[in-house]
N, C-alpha and C positions, 0 to 999 in steps of 0.2 A: 298758397303752396303750405305743405306741412311744415312743421317746424322741426328744427334740429332736436335731437334727443337730449334730456339733461342726465347728468351724471346718475341720479336716482334710478331712473327708468332702464339705464344700460345694464343693470345688475340683476334684471328680471330672468330667472331661467326658463328655459323653453321646455314645458310639459310634451310638447309634440312638435313636429316638423312643419312650420308653415311651407306651403308648396303651390306652384301655380299649375293649373291643370294640364299644360302642354308637357310638362316634365314631372310626372308623378312618382313620389319614391314610396317604399314601403312604410308603413306606420310602425309606430315604435312597438306596438303590441304585437306586429307580425314578425318582429326581428328575433333571430336566435344569436348565440354567441358567435355560432359557426358562419352566419351568413352577414352579421350585421356590418362588418368591416368592409365588405364589398358592396353593400345595399346602400350606404349612406355616402354623400359626397364629402369631399375633404374640404377643409377650410376655404381653400382658393376658390372652389367650386360653388361654395356657399356664398362668398362675397360677389362672384359673377352673377348667381341668381338675385341677389339682393341689390346689385345695381340694375339689374333689368327691371325689378318690381318697385325702382325709386326707393327703395330702402337703403338709408346711408350704409355703404359697404365698409365703413370704419368701425363695424361691430365684430371683431374677431371672435370666433368660435370659442377659441382658446380661452378667452376672457369670460365668456360666459361660464365655462366648463369650471373654471377656477373659483367661481362663485359658490359651486355646490361643496356642501360640507361633508365630503367623503374623500378616503384614500383611493385614488384611482392610479392603477399602473402607467407608466410613462409611454408604454407601447399601445395603449389603447387610443384608437381615435377620438378627438373631442366630442363629436356627436354621440359616440357611445356612452360616454360618461354622462352626457345631458339626458340622454333618454333612461339610464339605468336609474340616476339619483336625483330627481328633481327636487328641490327645496321648496318650502312654503313662501309665499309673496304677501307680504302686509300690504294692506291699502295705504298705509303711510308712506311707502315708497315711492306713491306717485306724486306727492306734494299737491294734493287735490284742494280745492277752495275749502276754508275753514268751516263754513256752513254745511257745506256737503261731507265733511270729515266728521262732525260732530252727528249728523244724521245717521251715518253708516255705523258710528260707535253706538249710538242709541238702539239700534237694532242688534247690537251684539256681535257683529262682524269684524273680524280683525284680519282674517286671511283670506286672499282671491280664491275662487275656483280655478281650475285650469283655463277655462274660456275667459275668465276674467283677466288673469294675468297675461295671457297670451293677445288678447285683443286690446286691452287699455294701453299696452306699450306702444301701440300703434294710433289707436283711435284718438287718444288724449293729444297726439302731436298731428292731427289732421289728415291722417291717411284715411281712405276708403277701405273698408273690410267686408269681405265675405266670410262668414263661419259657418261651419258645420258642426251643430251641436245639438242633442236631443234635448227635450223640455227637463227641467229640473236641474240643469247644469250650472245655472245662474247667469245665463246669457241675458236676460231681462234686466238685471243689475247692471251688466257691463254695458250695455247701450243707453241706459238711463243715466248712470254715473257719466258718460261721456258727454250726453247733453246737458245735464245740469252744470256740469264743471265750465262747459265751454260758454253757456250763458251766463254763468256768474263772473267769469273771467273776461268777458268782453260785453258789457252792458251797451246797449243802443244809444248812441249819441244824439241821433236825429229824432225828431218829433215822431211820436207812434200813434197809430191809429187803429180804432176797433176792428178786430176781424183780421189783423194780419199776423198770423203765427210764425214764429221763428224755428220751430221745429215740429216735424210731423212724424207720429210713429203709427204705422199700418199693421193691423193684424187681421187675422180671418173671421174669427168669431167674437160674438159678444161678451162671452165668458172671459176669453183671454184679454180683451180689451180693458174690462173691468178689473182684471188680476193687475194688469200693467199698470192702470190708472192708480190702483191701490198702492202698488210700490212706488210709484212716482210720488204720491202724495206723502208716504213716510220719508223719502228722501230729499223732499223740498220744504219740509216743514219749518227749518229754521231760514228760509228765504221768501222773498215776496214775489217768487214765479207763480204765474198762474195757469193752472192745468186744466183743460178742458175735455171731456169725454164724450164721443159721439157715437151713439150705436143705433142701429134701426130698431123698431119695435117699442120705443119710448117716445114721450110727447115732444115734438120738434121743438114747440115753442117754449119749453122749459130748457131744453138744450140751448136754443138761440139767446135766452136771457143769460145764461151763462157766458156765452161768446161776447154779448153785448155789456157784461159788467164791466170789464176793463181791458186793456191790451192782453192779446193772449200769447203766451211764451211757448206753451207745448200743448198740441192736440193728439189725442190718442183716439184712434177711430178705425171702425170697419170701412172698407172701401165705399160701400153703397151709401151709407149715410154722409159721408164726406162729398160725396157726389152731390148728393141733395143740396148740401149747404154751397156747394160752388155754383150749383144750377141757378140757386136763388140768389146769387150774388151776396151772400152772407160770410163767405170766407174769400181771402185774396192770399194766393200762395207764392207771389212774386218776391218776398223777402224770405222765404224758407232757407235757413242755414244748414240744418242737418234734416236728412230724411232717413227713416229707419223703416224697413220692411221685413217684418217677422213673420216666421214659419212661410216663407215663400213657397216651399214645396205644398204646403195646404192651400194656398193661394192658386197655385195650377190646378189642384185637384177639385176645386170648387168652382172653377172658372171665372175667378176675380181677375185674372191679369189685364183683360181689356180695361176694365175700370182703374186698376192699379195705373196703367199706361196713361190713361186720361190724366189722372192725380199728378202723375210725374210730368207730364208734359206742360202743366201749369207752374211748375216751380223752376227756379233758375237753372241754367245749364249746369250739367255734371261737374263742369271745373269751376263752378260758382258756390257748390254746395258740397258737404260731406255726406256721402250715402254708406250707411251700413246695412246688410242684407244677410239674414240669418236663415237655415234650412237645415232639416233633419237628414237630407241627401244632397249631393253634388251630382245632378242628372245633367245632360246635356242641355236641356231646357233652362235650368238654372244658371249653368254657366254661359248661356246666351244672354239671359236676363242681366246677369252680373255686368257683362262686357258692354251692354248696351246702356246701363243707367249708372254705373260706377266709374270713376276715374282710375285707371291702373289699380286696381284694387288688391290689397294683401288677402290670399286666400288661406285660412286657418281652419284646420281640420281637428277636433277634439275626438280622440278614439277612447271611450271609456274602458276602464279595466274590465269591467264586466257589464255587459249589456243589461242584464236584469240585477237588481237589488238581492244582495245576499239575505235580506231581511225578509224576503217573501219566499212563503213555500209554496211550489207548484206541483199541481197534480192534474191529470187529463183523465176524464172518464169516458170510456167508449161506450156509446149508448144509441139506441135507435131514435130515429126523429118522433115516433109517437111517445116515446118515454122521456123525452127531455123536459117536458113541464112537470111531470111527475118528480122527477129528479130535482128540479129547481125548487119546488115547493117543499119538499122534505129538508132540503139543505138549509132553507132559509129558515124553517120551523125548528132547526137543531138548534141546541144548546150552544152559546158562544158565537152564533151569527148575529153580533150585536149592530153592526153598521155596513150595510152590503150595496155595492154597486154592479148592477147587471148591464152588461153590454151586449147588444144586438146590433146587425149590419144595418138594417133598413128603419126608416121612420114608422112605416106600417106595422112592421114587426115588433118595434118598440112600444107603441101604443097599445097594441093587442096584448102583448106579455103584461104590460103595467096594468091594464084593465082587468084581466083575470086574477093577477094576485091581489088587486083591490077587491074584487068581488069574491075571493077566498079569506078576506078579512086581514090581508096583510096591509100594513100602514106604509105606503109607497109613494113616490113622486114619479113625474115623468120629464125627461129632459132631451129635448129633439129641436131642430131648427123651425119646426112648425108652431112651437109654443110661444106666445107673446112675452116680451122681455119682463114686464112685471111679473107674470107668473113664474118664469125661470128664476128671477131673483128670490121670490117667495119660497119657492121649492128648495133652493140651495139653503136658505136660512133655516128652514125647518129641518132640512137633512143635517146641518151643522149642529144645531140645537137638540136633535134626537127626537123630534115631534114625529118625523117619519123614519122608518127602519130602512128601508130600501130604497135605491134611487135607479131607476131604469134609464139608460141612455144610449145614444148613438155616440160613435167615435168623434166626429165633428163636435159635438155638443159637449162631450165629456172631456175633450182636450184642453189640457192646461188647468184643469181642476185641481185647487189646493186645499185639501180637507183633510185634517189631522183624524187619527183613531178611526180610519176605515179598516174593519177587521177583514173583510172578504171582498175580492173581486171575481165575479163569476161571468165567463165568456159564453153566454148562452149559445153563440155561433163563433166560430173562429174567424178573426179578421182576415181578408184576402191580402193585406199587406203585412209582413212580419214587423215592420215598424210599429205599426198600430197595436200589435200584441204588446210591445215593450211599453208603449204609453199607457195601455190599460191597466197592466199590473202595476205600473208606477204609481197608480193612485192609492195603493195600499202599502203597509211596511215604511211608511215614512216617520222623519224626526226619531229614527231609532227604535220604533216599535216594530213589532213582528205581523205579518200579514199573511193572508193565504190567498193565493189564486187558484180558481177551479175553472177548467175548460171542458165543455162539451165536444166531443168530436163523435159525430153521427156518420153515415156513408156518404153524404154529400160533400162535408167538408174535411174529412180526415186527411185528404191529399194535401191539405196545406200545412200539416204538422212538419214535414221535414224541412221546408224552408224557414219555417219558425225556430226549430232546433238549430239550423245552420247559423242564424242570426245570433241566437242565444250562445252558441258555441258549447251547448251541452244536450244531451237527451232528456226528454221530459218522460218522468214516470206514468204509464198509461194502465189503467186498471178498469175492472169492470165494477159497477156499483153494487153494493150489497142489496139483497132483495129488499130489505127495510127502507131502503131509500126509493123504492119504484113502487109503494103503494099508492093507490089512487087518494087524491085530496078528497076533504069533504066535499057536499054540495055548495054551491055560490050562496053566500049570505046577503049579499048585497046588490044593487042594481049595477049597470054600467056606470061608469065615471067619466073615464077618458075617451070622450068623443073626438071625432075627426074633426080637426081645426085647419081651415086653410091659412097659410102665411099672411099675415097682416101686411097691406100694402103701406109702403112708406107715405108719411104725411109730409108733404113738401114745405107747409106753412105759406103762409100769405106774403106776398111780396111787400116791401116797404120801401121808403125812399133810401136813396143810396146814401151810404155813409161816406164820410170823407175818407180819401184815399190818398196814399202817396204818390199816385200817379205812376206806379210800377218803377220807382226808383231803382238805380242800379244796385244789385245786392253787393254786399262788401265780398270781397275776393276771399279765396281759401287762404288759410295761414300755411 
């Protein structure tokens, strides 16, 4: 069972209202001074909701409000004060394990992001959490800190065997898995925890050697490759204590839920493990998965103050389909377009676009699901070090990329989902730098603009390109380079004699 809160965690101010799906309330960003008093429940209602969610009801809202360093009129309801004047929360508030605290300090982090402050106050006490948050909000660190602190605080007392991880993190794409694993390496560097990364498209035997090196603590994996290891009996999930499903909405979109369901079925029952699920949306499908896989989860929704960063200048060119490539080539050739990511909706479109740019002498790379993992890694390294100037990518392949100094994001075609637009333009304007997002709107996809603008909460400037941007590019100077590649089949690896197992010993109960 979850532990009682310590006094330090009690002082964490709420950046948003946690809520259960059956009784939604207005988000903080949607409330006005005229309606907020009627829209937010009073302290008694909040305590009742907390009791239903198995959250200790002895956390008076007034006490949380008093932690805020602002002068609030006495007649203002406590949650109004909470919404208007949140304070920053330090990681030291949570009394983390010393080795983890040192790693966080080494990274230069002192204060939590909203999703970290909101989720850690529950996850560190053993509660299941379902969080709604976009990429770039710090959710990766939130669940990694939870995992690492738990494993350090509760070392295994029984004999451990090869291939029996204590924590599993599932993510939909190879790039996202690699990014999570990199963050995990930074946060575990002062510990003996063993983190293993499992992704498709890379050598199975090499990954197996990492699994067999010593007892595994954390596995970060794509669903397909983890299934490979389970089918070959190279991993046993009967002792998993913490399960994280990241970007669950993308898992749904990519058809991975049957694989995830198989993986979850191999872990202990939900009342014997802690389950954290993160998604960019709370659709009925996500809520259904949450109720199935998590035990009385706390629902946390982080509403960003602005969906799109203020550091990104956004522009839409109204252009015909025939003129799109001319416009793209001339924009890339212009001064100042030093590091560019071009997004297109389909793999075949991305491949053709990258090939045309290459044949026109542009140093570019291709990033899509059909490209072998070793080539994807090399392409990203070349893009980071400036060897290539332009990266042409699909939404799935480009999701979660963390590359500094991207000067331009160009949407060659508008995404069908407004959330994908937000993810795309978030690849530029990072780390305080200023970036530019340029979108092409032709006859076919201009109808997507209203939904994007609604999501952004602002109108996008739409202009016709200058004639100088529509001149024909020079003739092709190089032969075809990006040929069609079929997706590599998974290498199952050879079977080997069974390793010693614990015999499916009973997992330790939830705290």
